[in-house]
PyMOL Python script that loads the backbone (N, CA, C, O; Angstrom):
from pymol import cmd

cmd.read_pdbstr("""\
ATOM      1  N   MET A   1     102.442 112.274  74.787  1.00  0.00           N
ATOM      2  CA  MET A   1     102.041 111.120  74.303  1.00  0.00           C
ATOM      3  C   MET A   1     101.609 109.631  75.418  1.00  0.00           C
ATOM      4  O   MET A   1     102.644 109.015  75.671  1.00  0.00           O
ATOM      5  N   THR A   2     100.237 108.930  76.143  1.00  0.00           N
ATOM      6  CA  THR A   2     100.380 108.042  76.569  1.00  0.00           C
ATOM      7  C   THR A   2     100.620 106.893  76.199  1.00  0.00           C
ATOM      8  O   THR A   2     100.185 106.580  75.091  1.00  0.00           O
ATOM      9  N   TYR A   3     101.324 105.959  76.923  1.00  0.00           N
ATOM     10  CA  TYR A   3     102.088 104.875  76.781  1.00  0.00           C
ATOM     11  C   TYR A   3     101.277 103.772  77.277  1.00  0.00           C
ATOM     12  O   TYR A   3     100.570 104.077  78.237  1.00  0.00           O
ATOM     13  N   ARG A   4     101.212 102.784  76.942  1.00  0.00           N
ATOM     14  CA  ARG A   4     100.702 101.336  77.859  1.00  0.00           C
ATOM     15  C   ARG A   4     101.544 100.043  77.643  1.00  0.00           C
ATOM     16  O   ARG A   4     101.974  99.499  76.626  1.00  0.00           O
ATOM     17  N   HIS A   5     101.615  99.774  78.857  1.00  0.00           N
ATOM     18  CA  HIS A   5     102.734  98.304  78.409  1.00  0.00           C
ATOM     19  C   HIS A   5     101.999  97.077  79.288  1.00  0.00           C
ATOM     20  O   HIS A   5     101.915  97.088  80.516  1.00  0.00           O
ATOM     21  N   ARG A   6     101.620  96.300  78.646  1.00  0.00           N
ATOM     22  CA  ARG A   6     101.242  94.966  79.472  1.00  0.00           C
ATOM     23  C   ARG A   6     102.204  94.004  80.241  1.00  0.00           C
ATOM     24  O   ARG A   6     102.947  93.201  79.676  1.00  0.00           O
ATOM     25  N   ASN A   7     102.131  94.134  81.271  1.00  0.00           N
ATOM     26  CA  ASN A   7     103.502  93.294  82.117  1.00  0.00           C
ATOM     27  C   ASN A   7     103.227  92.188  82.379  1.00  0.00           C
ATOM     28  O   ASN A   7     102.158  91.734  82.786  1.00  0.00           O
ATOM     29  N   SER A   8     104.466  91.537  82.095  1.00  0.00           N
ATOM     30  CA  SER A   8     104.307  90.285  82.398  1.00  0.00           C
ATOM     31  C   SER A   8     105.564  89.724  83.601  1.00  0.00           C
ATOM     32  O   SER A   8     106.606  90.283  83.943  1.00  0.00           O
ATOM     33  N   GLY A   9     104.896  88.255  84.093  1.00  0.00           N
ATOM     34  CA  GLY A   9     105.959  87.926  85.346  1.00  0.00           C
ATOM     35  C   GLY A   9     105.449  89.203  86.725  1.00  0.00           C
ATOM     36  O   GLY A   9     106.497  89.075  87.357  1.00  0.00           O
ATOM     37  N   THR A  10     104.979  89.816  87.213  1.00  0.00           N
ATOM     38  CA  THR A  10     104.649  90.681  87.993  1.00  0.00           C
ATOM     39  C   THR A  10     103.278  90.493  88.222  1.00  0.00           C
ATOM     40  O   THR A  10     102.546  89.683  87.653  1.00  0.00           O
ATOM     41  N   CYS A  11     102.916  91.486  89.299  1.00  0.00           N
ATOM     42  CA  CYS A  11     101.630  91.344  89.999  1.00  0.00           C
ATOM     43  C   CYS A  11     101.019  92.276  89.578  1.00  0.00           C
ATOM     44  O   CYS A  11      99.816  92.180  89.818  1.00  0.00           O
ATOM     45  N   SER A  12     101.438  93.553  88.808  1.00  0.00           N
ATOM     46  CA  SER A  12     100.869  94.479  88.353  1.00  0.00           C
ATOM     47  C   SER A  12     100.626  93.786  86.975  1.00  0.00           C
ATOM     48  O   SER A  12     101.352  92.853  86.631  1.00  0.00           O
ATOM     49  N   THR A  13      99.447  94.308  86.060  1.00  0.00           N
ATOM     50  CA  THR A  13      99.445  93.608  84.923  1.00  0.00           C
ATOM     51  C   THR A  13      99.341  94.667  83.603  1.00  0.00           C
ATOM     52  O   THR A  13      99.235  94.463  82.394  1.00  0.00           O
ATOM     53  N   LEU A  14      99.427  95.924  84.443  1.00  0.00           N
ATOM     54  CA  LEU A  14      99.492  96.928  83.136  1.00  0.00           C
ATOM     55  C   LEU A  14     100.107  98.212  83.876  1.00  0.00           C
ATOM     56  O   LEU A  14      99.780  98.589  85.001  1.00  0.00           O
ATOM     57  N   VAL A  15     101.088  98.835  83.012  1.00  0.00           N
ATOM     58  CA  VAL A  15     101.702 100.163  83.474  1.00  0.00           C
ATOM     59  C   VAL A  15     101.534 101.211  82.464  1.00  0.00           C
ATOM     60  O   VAL A  15     101.834 100.930  81.303  1.00  0.00           O
ATOM     61  N   GLN A  16     101.108 102.350  82.738  1.00  0.00           N
ATOM     62  CA  GLN A  16     100.548 103.606  81.775  1.00  0.00           C
ATOM     63  C   GLN A  16     101.334 104.923  82.132  1.00  0.00           C
ATOM     64  O   GLN A  16     101.412 105.237  83.320  1.00  0.00           O
ATOM     65  N   PHE A  17     101.731 105.455  81.481  1.00  0.00           N
ATOM     66  CA  PHE A  17     102.570 106.608  81.561  1.00  0.00           C
ATOM     67  C   PHE A  17     102.267 107.116  80.406  1.00  0.00           C
ATOM     68  O   PHE A  17     101.550 106.614  79.540  1.00  0.00           O
ATOM     69  N   ASP A  18     103.178 108.777  80.379  1.00  0.00           N
ATOM     70  CA  ASP A  18     103.047 109.819  79.579  1.00  0.00           C
ATOM     71  C   ASP A  18     104.165 109.985  79.363  1.00  0.00           C
ATOM     72  O   ASP A  18     104.703 109.454  80.335  1.00  0.00           O
ATOM     73  N   ILE A  19     105.377 110.593  78.377  1.00  0.00           N
ATOM     74  CA  ILE A  19     106.153 111.341  78.015  1.00  0.00           C
ATOM     75  C   ILE A  19     106.116 112.409  77.374  1.00  0.00           C
ATOM     76  O   ILE A  19     105.865 112.412  76.169  1.00  0.00           O
ATOM     77  N   GLU A  20     106.339 113.426  78.011  1.00  0.00           N
ATOM     78  CA  GLU A  20     106.155 115.047  77.152  1.00  0.00           C
ATOM     79  C   GLU A  20     107.772 115.511  77.456  1.00  0.00           C
ATOM     80  O   GLU A  20     108.394 115.188  78.468  1.00  0.00           O
ATOM     81  N   SER A  21     108.307 116.350  76.334  1.00  0.00           N
ATOM     82  CA  SER A  21     109.605 116.555  76.547  1.00  0.00           C
ATOM     83  C   SER A  21     110.589 115.531  76.952  1.00  0.00           C
ATOM     84  O   SER A  21     111.686 115.902  77.371  1.00  0.00           O
ATOM     85  N   GLY A  22     110.290 114.243  76.862  1.00  0.00           N
ATOM     86  CA  GLY A  22     111.646 113.183  77.275  1.00  0.00           C
ATOM     87  C   GLY A  22     111.172 113.210  78.830  1.00  0.00           C
ATOM     88  O   GLY A  22     112.015 112.598  79.486  1.00  0.00           O
ATOM     89  N   LYS A  23     110.305 113.617  79.512  1.00  0.00           N
ATOM     90  CA  LYS A  23     109.795 113.607  80.488  1.00  0.00           C
ATOM     91  C   LYS A  23     108.643 112.842  80.903  1.00  0.00           C
ATOM     92  O   LYS A  23     107.547 112.915  80.348  1.00  0.00           O
ATOM     93  N   LEU A  24     108.977 111.938  82.120  1.00  0.00           N
ATOM     94  CA  LEU A  24     107.948 110.824  82.889  1.00  0.00           C
ATOM     95  C   LEU A  24     106.853 112.043  83.573  1.00  0.00           C
ATOM     96  O   LEU A  24     107.067 113.161  84.042  1.00  0.00           O
ATOM     97  N   HIS A  25     105.667 111.273  83.386  1.00  0.00           N
ATOM     98  CA  HIS A  25     104.535 112.170  83.716  1.00  0.00           C
ATOM     99  C   HIS A  25     103.112 110.994  84.208  1.00  0.00           C
ATOM    100  O   HIS A  25     102.809 109.985  83.571  1.00  0.00           O
ATOM    101  N   ASN A  26     102.663 111.317  85.040  1.00  0.00           N
ATOM    102  CA  ASN A  26     101.127 110.253  85.253  1.00  0.00           C
ATOM    103  C   ASN A  26     101.364 108.855  84.918  1.00  0.00           C
ATOM    104  O   ASN A  26     100.692 108.285  84.059  1.00  0.00           O
ATOM    105  N   VAL A  27     102.358 108.248  85.610  1.00  0.00           N
ATOM    106  CA  VAL A  27     102.789 106.697  85.592  1.00  0.00           C
ATOM    107  C   VAL A  27     101.587 106.058  86.524  1.00  0.00           C
ATOM    108  O   VAL A  27     101.325 106.422  87.671  1.00  0.00           O
ATOM    109  N   THR A  28     100.964 105.099  85.832  1.00  0.00           N
ATOM    110  CA  THR A  28     100.198 104.166  87.198  1.00  0.00           C
ATOM    111  C   THR A  28     100.107 102.949  86.899  1.00  0.00           C
ATOM    112  O   THR A  28      99.771 102.649  85.753  1.00  0.00           O
ATOM    113  N   PHE A  29     100.353 102.064  87.755  1.00  0.00           N
ATOM    114  CA  PHE A  29      99.851 100.615  87.605  1.00  0.00           C
ATOM    115  C   PHE A  29      99.053  99.576  87.832  1.00  0.00           C
ATOM    116  O   PHE A  29      98.918  99.277  89.019  1.00  0.00           O
ATOM    117  N   THR A  30      98.516  98.974  87.090  1.00  0.00           N
ATOM    118  CA  THR A  30      96.848  98.366  87.472  1.00  0.00           C
ATOM    119  C   THR A  30      97.653  96.900  88.143  1.00  0.00           C
ATOM    120  O   THR A  30      98.390  96.006  87.730  1.00  0.00           O
ATOM    121  N   GLY A  31      97.027  97.285  89.358  1.00  0.00           N
ATOM    122  CA  GLY A  31      97.351  95.803  90.508  1.00  0.00           C
ATOM    123  C   GLY A  31      98.545  95.915  90.786  1.00  0.00           C
ATOM    124  O   GLY A  31      99.127  96.979  90.574  1.00  0.00           O
ATOM    125  N   GLY A  32      99.288  94.643  91.421  1.00  0.00           N
ATOM    126  CA  GLY A  32     100.506  95.202  92.597  1.00  0.00           C
ATOM    127  C   GLY A  32     100.344  95.668  93.827  1.00  0.00           C
ATOM    128  O   GLY A  32      99.294  95.666  94.470  1.00  0.00           O
ATOM    129  N   CYS A  33     101.580  96.145  94.217  1.00  0.00           N
ATOM    130  CA  CYS A  33     101.586  96.574  95.642  1.00  0.00           C
ATOM    131  C   CYS A  33     101.093  98.012  95.891  1.00  0.00           C
ATOM    132  O   CYS A  33     101.935  98.809  96.305  1.00  0.00           O
ATOM    133  N   ASN A  34     100.070  98.362  95.727  1.00  0.00           N
ATOM    134  CA  ASN A  34      99.515  99.750  95.865  1.00  0.00           C
ATOM    135  C   ASN A  34     100.044 100.771  95.942  1.00  0.00           C
ATOM    136  O   ASN A  34     100.170 101.637  95.077  1.00  0.00           O
ATOM    137  N   GLY A  35     100.593 100.737  97.578  1.00  0.00           N
ATOM    138  CA  GLY A  35     101.346 101.963  98.135  1.00  0.00           C
ATOM    139  C   GLY A  35     102.718 102.028  97.626  1.00  0.00           C
ATOM    140  O   GLY A  35     103.196 103.161  97.598  1.00  0.00           O
ATOM    141  N   ASN A  36     103.557 100.938  97.163  1.00  0.00           N
ATOM    142  CA  ASN A  36     104.639 100.874  96.671  1.00  0.00           C
ATOM    143  C   ASN A  36     104.926 101.403  95.062  1.00  0.00           C
ATOM    144  O   ASN A  36     105.857 101.969  94.490  1.00  0.00           O
ATOM    145  N   LEU A  37     103.883 101.001  94.759  1.00  0.00           N
ATOM    146  CA  LEU A  37     103.722 101.064  93.258  1.00  0.00           C
ATOM    147  C   LEU A  37     103.483 103.195  93.123  1.00  0.00           C
ATOM    148  O   LEU A  37     103.845 103.895  92.177  1.00  0.00           O
ATOM    149  N   LYS A  38     102.857 103.611  94.283  1.00  0.00           N
ATOM    150  CA  LYS A  38     102.427 104.737  94.146  1.00  0.00           C
ATOM    151  C   LYS A  38     103.448 105.839  94.448  1.00  0.00           C
ATOM    152  O   LYS A  38     103.310 107.030  94.171  1.00  0.00           O
ATOM    153  N   GLY A  39     104.474 105.277  95.045  1.00  0.00           N
ATOM    154  CA  GLY A  39     105.340 105.943  95.491  1.00  0.00           C
ATOM    155  C   GLY A  39     106.586 105.670  94.776  1.00  0.00           C
ATOM    156  O   GLY A  39     107.549 106.282  95.238  1.00  0.00           O
ATOM    157  N   ILE A  40     106.795 105.011  93.900  1.00  0.00           N
ATOM    158  CA  ILE A  40     107.710 104.822  92.830  1.00  0.00           C
ATOM    159  C   ILE A  40     107.023 105.906  91.556  1.00  0.00           C
ATOM    160  O   ILE A  40     107.877 106.468  90.870  1.00  0.00           O
ATOM    161  N   SER A  41     105.831 106.154  91.286  1.00  0.00           N
ATOM    162  CA  SER A  41     105.262 106.907  90.313  1.00  0.00           C
ATOM    163  C   SER A  41     105.233 108.311  90.846  1.00  0.00           C
ATOM    164  O   SER A  41     105.082 109.210  90.020  1.00  0.00           O
ATOM    165  N   ALA A  42     105.352 108.610  92.076  1.00  0.00           N
ATOM    166  CA  ALA A  42     105.426 109.735  92.660  1.00  0.00           C
ATOM    167  C   ALA A  42     107.117 110.444  92.221  1.00  0.00           C
ATOM    168  O   ALA A  42     107.506 111.487  91.695  1.00  0.00           O
ATOM    169  N   LEU A  43     107.756 109.228  92.771  1.00  0.00           N
ATOM    170  CA  LEU A  43     109.369 109.885  92.417  1.00  0.00           C
ATOM    171  C   LEU A  43     109.695 109.978  91.081  1.00  0.00           C
ATOM    172  O   LEU A  43     110.744 110.537  90.760  1.00  0.00           O
ATOM    173  N   LEU A  44     108.706 109.361  89.982  1.00  0.00           N
ATOM    174  CA  LEU A  44     109.128 109.382  89.115  1.00  0.00           C
ATOM    175  C   LEU A  44     108.681 110.389  88.032  1.00  0.00           C
ATOM    176  O   LEU A  44     108.847 110.358  86.813  1.00  0.00           O
ATOM    177  N   GLU A  45     108.028 111.352  88.880  1.00  0.00           N
ATOM    178  CA  GLU A  45     107.133 112.733  88.228  1.00  0.00           C
ATOM    179  C   GLU A  45     108.166 113.419  87.926  1.00  0.00           C
ATOM    180  O   GLU A  45     109.030 113.872  88.676  1.00  0.00           O
ATOM    181  N   GLY A  46     108.042 113.507  86.537  1.00  0.00           N
ATOM    182  CA  GLY A  46     109.146 114.652  86.047  1.00  0.00           C
ATOM    183  C   GLY A  46     110.417 114.071  85.587  1.00  0.00           C
ATOM    184  O   GLY A  46     111.255 114.608  84.863  1.00  0.00           O
ATOM    185  N   MET A  47     110.437 113.104  86.020  1.00  0.00           N
ATOM    186  CA  MET A  47     112.040 112.332  85.883  1.00  0.00           C
ATOM    187  C   MET A  47     112.565 112.496  84.173  1.00  0.00           C
ATOM    188  O   MET A  47     111.692 112.590  83.310  1.00  0.00           O
ATOM    189  N   ASP A  48     113.463 112.510  83.938  1.00  0.00           N
ATOM    190  CA  ASP A  48     113.682 112.341  82.545  1.00  0.00           C
ATOM    191  C   ASP A  48     113.375 110.790  82.254  1.00  0.00           C
ATOM    192  O   ASP A  48     113.834 109.971  83.050  1.00  0.00           O
ATOM    193  N   ALA A  49     112.801 110.449  81.414  1.00  0.00           N
ATOM    194  CA  ALA A  49     112.456 109.141  80.769  1.00  0.00           C
ATOM    195  C   ALA A  49     113.981 107.891  80.536  1.00  0.00           C
ATOM    196  O   ALA A  49     114.064 106.772  81.043  1.00  0.00           O
ATOM    197  N   ALA A  50     114.587 108.294  79.996  1.00  0.00           N
ATOM    198  CA  ALA A  50     115.976 107.472  79.536  1.00  0.00           C
ATOM    199  C   ALA A  50     116.711 107.233  80.845  1.00  0.00           C
ATOM    200  O   ALA A  50     117.245 106.144  81.060  1.00  0.00           O
ATOM    201  N   GLU A  51     116.755 108.370  81.847  1.00  0.00           N
ATOM    202  CA  GLU A  51     117.412 108.384  83.140  1.00  0.00           C
ATOM    203  C   GLU A  51     116.736 106.926  84.120  1.00  0.00           C
ATOM    204  O   GLU A  51     117.347 105.966  84.590  1.00  0.00           O
ATOM    205  N   ALA A  52     115.243 107.271  84.163  1.00  0.00           N
ATOM    206  CA  ALA A  52     114.584 106.506  84.740  1.00  0.00           C
ATOM    207  C   ALA A  52     114.437 104.732  84.891  1.00  0.00           C
ATOM    208  O   ALA A  52     114.301 103.900  85.788  1.00  0.00           O
ATOM    209  N   ALA A  53     114.600 104.792  82.956  1.00  0.00           N
ATOM    210  CA  ALA A  53     114.842 103.230  82.370  1.00  0.00           C
ATOM    211  C   ALA A  53     115.978 102.929  83.040  1.00  0.00           C
ATOM    212  O   ALA A  53     115.846 102.000  83.837  1.00  0.00           O
ATOM    213  N   ARG A  54     117.428 103.589  82.947  1.00  0.00           N
ATOM    214  CA  ARG A  54     118.264 102.831  83.483  1.00  0.00           C
ATOM    215  C   ARG A  54     118.437 102.475  85.091  1.00  0.00           C
ATOM    216  O   ARG A  54     119.119 101.632  85.675  1.00  0.00           O
ATOM    217  N   LYS A  55     117.793 103.187  85.409  1.00  0.00           N
ATOM    218  CA  LYS A  55     117.605 103.097  87.116  1.00  0.00           C
ATOM    219  C   LYS A  55     116.644 101.880  87.459  1.00  0.00           C
ATOM    220  O   LYS A  55     116.576 101.287  88.536  1.00  0.00           O
ATOM    221  N   LEU A  56     116.075 101.692  86.555  1.00  0.00           N
ATOM    222  CA  LEU A  56     114.673 100.662  87.262  1.00  0.00           C
ATOM    223  C   LEU A  56     115.220  99.489  86.721  1.00  0.00           C
ATOM    224  O   LEU A  56     115.097  98.402  87.286  1.00  0.00           O
ATOM    225  N   LYS A  57     115.989  99.685  85.356  1.00  0.00           N
ATOM    226  CA  LYS A  57     116.182  97.950  84.736  1.00  0.00           C
ATOM    227  C   LYS A  57     116.967  96.967  85.411  1.00  0.00           C
ATOM    228  O   LYS A  57     118.055  97.218  85.930  1.00  0.00           O
ATOM    229  N   GLY A  58     116.348  95.713  85.403  1.00  0.00           N
ATOM    230  CA  GLY A  58     116.807  94.587  85.886  1.00  0.00           C
ATOM    231  C   GLY A  58     116.683  94.222  87.484  1.00  0.00           C
ATOM    232  O   GLY A  58     117.150  93.285  88.133  1.00  0.00           O
ATOM    233  N   LEU A  59     115.951  95.224  87.815  1.00  0.00           N
ATOM    234  CA  LEU A  59     115.369  95.063  89.165  1.00  0.00           C
ATOM    235  C   LEU A  59     114.393  93.567  89.208  1.00  0.00           C
ATOM    236  O   LEU A  59     113.742  93.127  88.260  1.00  0.00           O
ATOM    237  N   LYS A  60     114.508  92.972  90.548  1.00  0.00           N
ATOM    238  CA  LYS A  60     113.529  91.919  90.429  1.00  0.00           C
ATOM    239  C   LYS A  60     113.188  91.812  91.842  1.00  0.00           C
ATOM    240  O   LYS A  60     113.756  92.320  92.809  1.00  0.00           O
ATOM    241  N   CYS A  61     111.924  90.888  91.778  1.00  0.00           N
ATOM    242  CA  CYS A  61     110.927  91.244  93.056  1.00  0.00           C
ATOM    243  C   CYS A  61     111.326  89.610  93.168  1.00  0.00           C
ATOM    244  O   CYS A  61     111.255  88.697  92.346  1.00  0.00           O
ATOM    245  N   GLY A  62     111.774  89.669  94.549  1.00  0.00           N
ATOM    246  CA  GLY A  62     111.740  88.168  95.344  1.00  0.00           C
ATOM    247  C   GLY A  62     112.832  87.117  94.315  1.00  0.00           C
ATOM    248  O   GLY A  62     114.018  87.192  93.996  1.00  0.00           O
ATOM    249  N   PHE A  63     111.622  86.065  94.001  1.00  0.00           N
ATOM    250  CA  PHE A  63     112.610  85.106  93.200  1.00  0.00           C
ATOM    251  C   PHE A  63     111.980  85.159  91.555  1.00  0.00           C
ATOM    252  O   PHE A  63     112.205  84.187  90.833  1.00  0.00           O
ATOM    253  N   LYS A  64     111.321  86.140  91.106  1.00  0.00           N
ATOM    254  CA  LYS A  64     111.115  86.552  89.872  1.00  0.00           C
ATOM    255  C   LYS A  64     112.158  86.887  89.478  1.00  0.00           C
ATOM    256  O   LYS A  64     113.142  87.184  90.156  1.00  0.00           O
ATOM    257  N   SER A  65     112.010  86.871  87.874  1.00  0.00           N
ATOM    258  CA  SER A  65     113.274  87.469  87.097  1.00  0.00           C
ATOM    259  C   SER A  65     112.818  88.888  86.223  1.00  0.00           C
ATOM    260  O   SER A  65     113.048  89.269  85.076  1.00  0.00           O
ATOM    261  N   THR A  66     112.249  89.313  87.083  1.00  0.00           N
ATOM    262  CA  THR A  66     111.793  90.519  86.550  1.00  0.00           C
ATOM    263  C   THR A  66     110.869  91.331  88.016  1.00  0.00           C
ATOM    264  O   THR A  66     110.671  90.733  89.074  1.00  0.00           O
ATOM    265  N   SER A  67     110.418  92.758  87.743  1.00  0.00           N
ATOM    266  CA  SER A  67     109.695  93.357  88.794  1.00  0.00           C
ATOM    267  C   SER A  67     108.683  94.345  88.433  1.00  0.00           C
ATOM    268  O   SER A  67     109.039  94.791  87.343  1.00  0.00           O
ATOM    269  N   CYS A  68     108.038  94.682  88.652  1.00  0.00           N
ATOM    270  CA  CYS A  68     107.289  96.313  88.138  1.00  0.00           C
ATOM    271  C   CYS A  68     108.352  97.174  87.620  1.00  0.00           C
ATOM    272  O   CYS A  68     108.765  97.327  86.470  1.00  0.00           O
ATOM    273  N   PRO A  69     108.700  97.701  88.731  1.00  0.00           N
ATOM    274  CA  PRO A  69     109.873  98.738  88.182  1.00  0.00           C
ATOM    275  C   PRO A  69     110.841  98.055  86.818  1.00  0.00           C
ATOM    276  O   PRO A  69     111.063  98.757  85.831  1.00  0.00           O
ATOM    277  N   ASP A  70     111.181  97.124  86.881  1.00  0.00           N
ATOM    278  CA  ASP A  70     112.145  96.417  85.529  1.00  0.00           C
ATOM    279  C   ASP A  70     110.626  96.611  84.205  1.00  0.00           C
ATOM    280  O   ASP A  70     110.613  97.199  83.124  1.00  0.00           O
ATOM    281  N   GLN A  71     109.779  96.009  84.763  1.00  0.00           N
ATOM    282  CA  GLN A  71     108.276  95.943  83.378  1.00  0.00           C
ATOM    283  C   GLN A  71     108.411  97.806  82.912  1.00  0.00           C
ATOM    284  O   GLN A  71     108.495  98.199  81.749  1.00  0.00           O
ATOM    285  N   LEU A  72     108.400  98.624  84.027  1.00  0.00           N
ATOM    286  CA  LEU A  72     108.340 100.119  83.782  1.00  0.00           C
ATOM    287  C   LEU A  72     109.495 100.244  82.767  1.00  0.00           C
ATOM    288  O   LEU A  72     109.061 100.487  81.641  1.00  0.00           O
ATOM    289  N   SER A  73     110.890 100.146  82.836  1.00  0.00           N
ATOM    290  CA  SER A  73     111.730 100.408  82.357  1.00  0.00           C
ATOM    291  C   SER A  73     111.597  99.592  80.871  1.00  0.00           C
ATOM    292  O   SER A  73     111.993 100.228  79.894  1.00  0.00           O
ATOM    293  N   ARG A  74     111.219  98.622  80.705  1.00  0.00           N
ATOM    294  CA  ARG A  74     111.455  98.153  79.460  1.00  0.00           C
ATOM    295  C   ARG A  74     110.046  98.809  78.528  1.00  0.00           C
ATOM    296  O   ARG A  74     110.034  98.887  77.300  1.00  0.00           O
ATOM    297  N   ALA A  75     108.839  99.267  79.498  1.00  0.00           N
ATOM    298  CA  ALA A  75     108.331  99.890  78.560  1.00  0.00           C
ATOM    299  C   ALA A  75     108.416 100.981  78.227  1.00  0.00           C
ATOM    300  O   ALA A  75     107.813 101.381  77.231  1.00  0.00           O
ATOM    301  N   ILE A  76     109.252 101.829  79.029  1.00  0.00           N
ATOM    302  CA  ILE A  76     109.800 103.340  78.318  1.00  0.00           C
ATOM    303  C   ILE A  76     110.967 102.911  77.223  1.00  0.00           C
ATOM    304  O   ILE A  76     110.960 103.473  76.128  1.00  0.00           O
ATOM    305  N   GLU A  77     111.535 102.345  77.394  1.00  0.00           N
ATOM    306  CA  GLU A  77     112.964 101.967  76.359  1.00  0.00           C
ATOM    307  C   GLU A  77     111.964 101.817  74.816  1.00  0.00           C
ATOM    308  O   GLU A  77     112.171 102.408  73.757  1.00  0.00           O
ATOM    309  N   GLU A  78     110.688 100.680  75.183  1.00  0.00           N
ATOM    310  CA  GLU A  78     109.998 100.975  73.844  1.00  0.00           C
ATOM    311  C   GLU A  78     109.347 101.820  73.426  1.00  0.00           C
ATOM    312  O   GLU A  78     109.219 102.077  72.229  1.00  0.00           O
ATOM    313  N   ALA A  79     108.735 102.493  74.496  1.00  0.00           N
ATOM    314  CA  ALA A  79     108.268 103.904  73.827  1.00  0.00           C
ATOM    315  C   ALA A  79     109.276 105.179  73.556  1.00  0.00           C
ATOM    316  O   ALA A  79     108.804 106.165  72.990  1.00  0.00           O
ATOM    317  N   LEU A  80     110.392 105.171  73.878  1.00  0.00           N
ATOM    318  CA  LEU A  80     111.343 106.024  73.550  1.00  0.00           C
ATOM    319  C   LEU A  80     111.893 105.475  71.959  1.00  0.00           C
ATOM    320  O   LEU A  80     112.390 106.178  71.078  1.00  0.00           O
ATOM    321  N   GLY A  81     111.652 104.151  71.928  1.00  0.00           N
ATOM    322  CA  GLY A  81     112.369 103.628  70.532  1.00  0.00           C
ATOM    323  C   GLY A  81     110.991 104.065  69.417  1.00  0.00           C
ATOM    324  O   GLY A  81     111.101 104.401  68.238  1.00  0.00           O
ATOM    325  N   SER A  82     109.984 103.959  70.054  1.00  0.00           N
ATOM    326  CA  SER A  82     108.482 104.317  69.247  1.00  0.00           C
ATOM    327  C   SER A  82     109.173 105.632  68.887  1.00  0.00           C
ATOM    328  O   SER A  82     109.783 105.704  67.820  1.00  0.00           O
ATOM    329  N   GLU A  83     109.119 106.555  69.624  1.00  0.00           N
ATOM    330  CA  GLU A  83     109.586 107.557  69.551  1.00  0.00           C
ATOM    331  C   GLU A  83     110.407 108.287  68.467  1.00  0.00           C
ATOM    332  O   GLU A  83     109.914 109.072  67.657  1.00  0.00           O
ATOM    333  N   LYS A  84     111.816 107.921  68.542  1.00  0.00           N
ATOM    334  CA  LYS A  84     112.905 108.028  67.477  1.00  0.00           C
ATOM    335  C   LYS A  84     112.456 107.882  66.428  1.00  0.00           C
ATOM    336  O   LYS A  84     112.618 108.730  65.550  1.00  0.00           O
ATOM    337  N   VAL A  85     111.429 106.206  66.139  1.00  0.00           N
ATOM    338  CA  VAL A  85     111.368 105.934  64.823  1.00  0.00           C
ATOM    339  C   VAL A  85     110.325 107.374  64.279  1.00  0.00           C
ATOM    340  O   VAL A  85     110.591 107.827  63.165  1.00  0.00           O
ATOM    341  N   SER A  86     109.353 107.936  64.963  1.00  0.00           N
ATOM    342  CA  SER A  86     108.220 108.794  64.919  1.00  0.00           C
ATOM    343  C   SER A  86     109.214 110.064  63.969  1.00  0.00           C
ATOM    344  O   SER A  86     108.888 110.654  62.940  1.00  0.00           O
ATOM    345  N   GLU A  87     110.081 110.137  64.518  1.00  0.00           N
ATOM    346  CA  GLU A  87     110.854 111.452  64.806  1.00  0.00           C
ATOM    347  C   GLU A  87     111.703 111.565  62.894  1.00  0.00           C
ATOM    348  O   GLU A  87     111.934 112.511  62.141  1.00  0.00           O
ATOM    349  N   GLN A  88     111.888 110.274  62.813  1.00  0.00           N
ATOM    350  CA  GLN A  88     112.346 109.678  61.375  1.00  0.00           C
ATOM    351  C   GLN A  88     111.760 109.837  60.197  1.00  0.00           C
ATOM    352  O   GLN A  88     112.248 110.005  59.079  1.00  0.00           O
ATOM    353  N   LEU A  89     110.178 109.736  60.725  1.00  0.00           N
ATOM    354  CA  LEU A  89     109.557 109.476  59.469  1.00  0.00           C
ATOM    355  C   LEU A  89     109.314 110.976  58.911  1.00  0.00           C
ATOM    356  O   LEU A  89     108.780 111.148  57.815  1.00  0.00           O
TER     357      LEU A  89
END
""", "prot")
cmd.dss("prot")
cmd.show_as("cartoon", "prot")
cmd.util.cbc("prot")
cmd.orient("prot")
C-alpha cells in the first residue's frame, strides 16, 4: 500500500512510500536535499518499517526541531498504526 505524508518544518514538502509485508519500498521525497534524500531512500529499500522509524525518529536538521528523516519516521508510525487498525476490522 502506498502512503503519503505532508511534511511540516522541513524543506521537503512530501514523503511517499510503500509498505509491503512490513518492509519499506519506493521511498521518495518531494523537495529537500535531493542527493541526500535519494541516498536515504536507497538505504531504506527493503528495511523493516518499524526498525527504520526507530532509527530515524528524533533526528534534527540544524536548528530545526525536525528533519526529513524524522518526518518519514512519523509517517511510518502513522502508516503502521493505520495498518493495525485495518487488521482489527
